[in-house]
N, C-alpha and C positions, 0 to 999 in steps of 0.2 A: 682740230683745225690746222690745216697745213698751209704754209705760205705759197702764194703763186709766184714768188720770186725764185728764180733758179738758184739753188743753194746746195752746197755740199752737206752730206749727213753730219749731224753734230755728234762728236765722239764722247758720249757720256753714259754713266750709269746713274739711275734715279733711285732715291731713297725717301721713304715716307715716315721713317722713325729711326731713332738711335739704334734700336735692336736690329733693324734690317741692315744698317751700315756695319754693325759689328759682325753680322753673318758674312757680309761681303768681304770684310777684312780677313776673316778666317779662311775663306775660299780663294782669295786672290792675292794674298800677301806676297807670294813669290814674284808675281808680275809687278806689283807696286815696288818691291825692293829692286827689281831690275830697272825700272824707270829711274829710281833715285841713283842707282849706281851709274847709269848712263849720264845723268845730269852732273854727278860728281866728276866724271871723266872730262867734262867740258870746262871745269874750273880753270882759271888762268891768272897769271900775274899781270896781264895787260889791262889797260883801263877800260877797254871795250871788248866784247865778245860778239862775233858775227856768225850767224847761222843762215843757211838757205832753206827755203820752203815755199809754201803757197799761202797767200792771204785769202782766207775763206770768204770774207765779205766782197772782195773784188774778183775772186776767182782768177788770180794771176800769179805768176812766179814772183817771189818777193825775197828781199834780204832783211833779216831781223837783227837789229843792233841792240845790244844790252850793255848798259854801264855796270861795272863791277864795284863801283865805289862804295856802295852801301850793302854789298852782298855778304853772304856767309863766308867767314874766313876759314881756310884750311890750315892744318898744322905746318904745311910746307910753304905758307905764304901766298898760295893761290886763293882766289875768291870765286864763289859761285853767285851769279846774279840773283836778285829777287825776281824770279822769272815772271811772276804775276804782274809786276809793275814795270817790267822791261820788255824785251823782244819787240821793240818799236819797228813797225814795217816801213818800207820805203815808198808806200803808196801816197796818194794825194793828202790824205788826212793824217798820216804818220801816227797810227794808233798803237798803244801798248797791248800786250796780250789780253789783259782783262777786258779791255774795250772791244777788241776784235771778237773775242769769244761771245760777249754779250750780243753784239750785232748779229753774229752768225746764228746764235741760238734763236733770236727773235725772227730772223729771216726763215729759219728752218721750221719753226713751230708756232709762230704767233702772227706776224705781220701779213696783211693783205693790202692791196691797192686802195681799199676803202677804209682802212683803219683810222680811227680817231685816237690819237696818242696823247697822253699826258706825261710830261717829264717832271718828276718830283725831286727837287734838290738843286744844288748849284750847277752852273753850266759845266759841260764836259766836252772834251775834244771829240767824243763820239756823237754829239748831238746833231751835227750837220748831216751825217750819214743817216741817222735815224729819221730825221725830218724828211729826207729825200725818199724814204721808203713808206711813209704814211701819207694819207690823204690830207690830214690836218693835224697840227701839233700845238698843244698848249703847254706853256711852262709855268710851273708853280715852284718857286725857289725854296719856300718853307711854309710851315703851318702859320696861321695867324690866330690871334685870340679874338673870338667873336665878342661883340658888344655885350655889356651887362644888360640883362633883361629884368623885368619886374619880379621874376622868380629867383633872381640872384645871378651870380656869375655864370656865364656860358663857357663851354669847353673849347678846346682847340678846333680849328676849322681849316679844311683844305679849300682854298678859294676857287671852287669850280662847281658847276651844277651837278645834280644827282643823275645817275644812270645815263651818262653822256659818252663815256669813253670805252673803247674796245680793249685798250691796253694802258697800263700805268707802268712806268719804268723808273727805278731809283738806282743810282750808281754810287755805291759805297757811302751812303748818307744816313740810313736808318739808325746807325749806332750813335749819331749825334743828335737824335730827337728824344729828349727826355720823356715826353708823354707818348711813348711808343705805341701803347695799346690804342690810344685815341687816334694816332696816325693810321694804324691799320684799319680801324673802324671807318675813318674818312675815305681811305683808298677804296674800301669795299663799297662805300656809298656812291662814289662817282663812277664806278664801273657798271656797264650794262650786264645783264644776266649772261653768263658765259664768258665775260671779260677776263683778261689775264693780268696779273700783277707779277712782273719779272724784276728781280733786283740782285745786286751783288752787295756783299758786306765782308769785312774781315771776320771770318767764321771760326769759332773755337770748336773745331770738329771733335776734339777729345772730351768735350764737356756735355753731359746729358742736360744740364740746366744752365741758364744764363745768369750772368751777374750784371745787374742793372746799375746805372749811375746812382751812387749813394745820395740820399737826401742831404747829408751833411755837405757834400760837394756843392750843392745848389743852394745852400743856406744864405748866400749873399743876396739872392733875389727874393723880393716879396711874393712873387708868384712863379710857378714853374715856367722856365723859359721854353720857347718853342724850338730853340736850337741852342746847343752848347758844344762848342768846338774844343773846350778845355779838357774834356774827358769823353768817354764813350761807353756804351753798353758793351759787355763782352758776351756776344750772342752765341748760345749753344743750341742743342737739338730741340729744346722745348719751344724754340721759335716757331716750329711747325704747328705745335699745339696752339700757340697764340694766334696764328693765322686762321686755324679752324674755329677758334673761339670768336674771332671777328666775323665769322659767317661764311668763309670760303669753304666750298665743298671738297676741295682737294688742295694739298700743299706738298711740295716735294723739293728736295735738295738734289742737285745734279753735280756729280764729280766728273770732271773732264780732263783729258790729257791727249796731246797729239804732238809728236815730233814734227811731222810734215806741216801742220798748220801753225806751228809756233806757240803751242799751249803747254810749255813745260812747267814744272812745279809739282811738288809731291801731292798737295791737297788743294786743288782749285775747285771751288764750288760756286754755283749760281743757283737761284731759287725761282720757282714759279708757283703761284697760287691761282686757282680758278674759282670764279664766283658762280 
């Protein structure tokens, strides 16, 4: 399904397994190294780094501003920004790279004027733009615990009707949801057949398997919390298998990069699963 919104092509390569990604690395390592060398060349001792380019969601020339304060330090004292969380555009919404890429991806591959959209997780600077692209938007900030029934305690619940939404979007939030598998089950439940789940996470792309929040970390709580910001899952490539186990018929990770669109960073990923 393609968007009816005029959009630039999204610059990404898609992978459905860790093995496919490893093959890509073997075939494209020289290009990835060139990207990183270019990013290193931009490192600076200044507090901010300014780059020119194009904002893909707005389709307009833009200036991207990056703070170097928390960036990677070079031996000579220069710093390279955390590109994923920087490169803030000078458009109305002033979005960082990760947020612009998410909107761009949704414009190019998911959203239509009749889309019913569910935003799962806390509010984001990207929400206003996403709402403007959908016919109707529902916000669900976190899972809730369903009421105890005569059959015993019930599981986590996404407070939304079944088979209602064409798309669900989560922005850097799944790592803070201890009952992750239950969350994926609930997201699958609320999507219509053919619906898309698109999300970003801090992705551990070198890891075939995930490291989930340890039960000992959550021992303070009598029941598993629906949200825990004190720690997070370290999600690796088996996340794609978890999506398939939840019932999705397709799940892929997309590696994206573009100098022109302000998507710098060695390993930027976003994800899409299809019901």
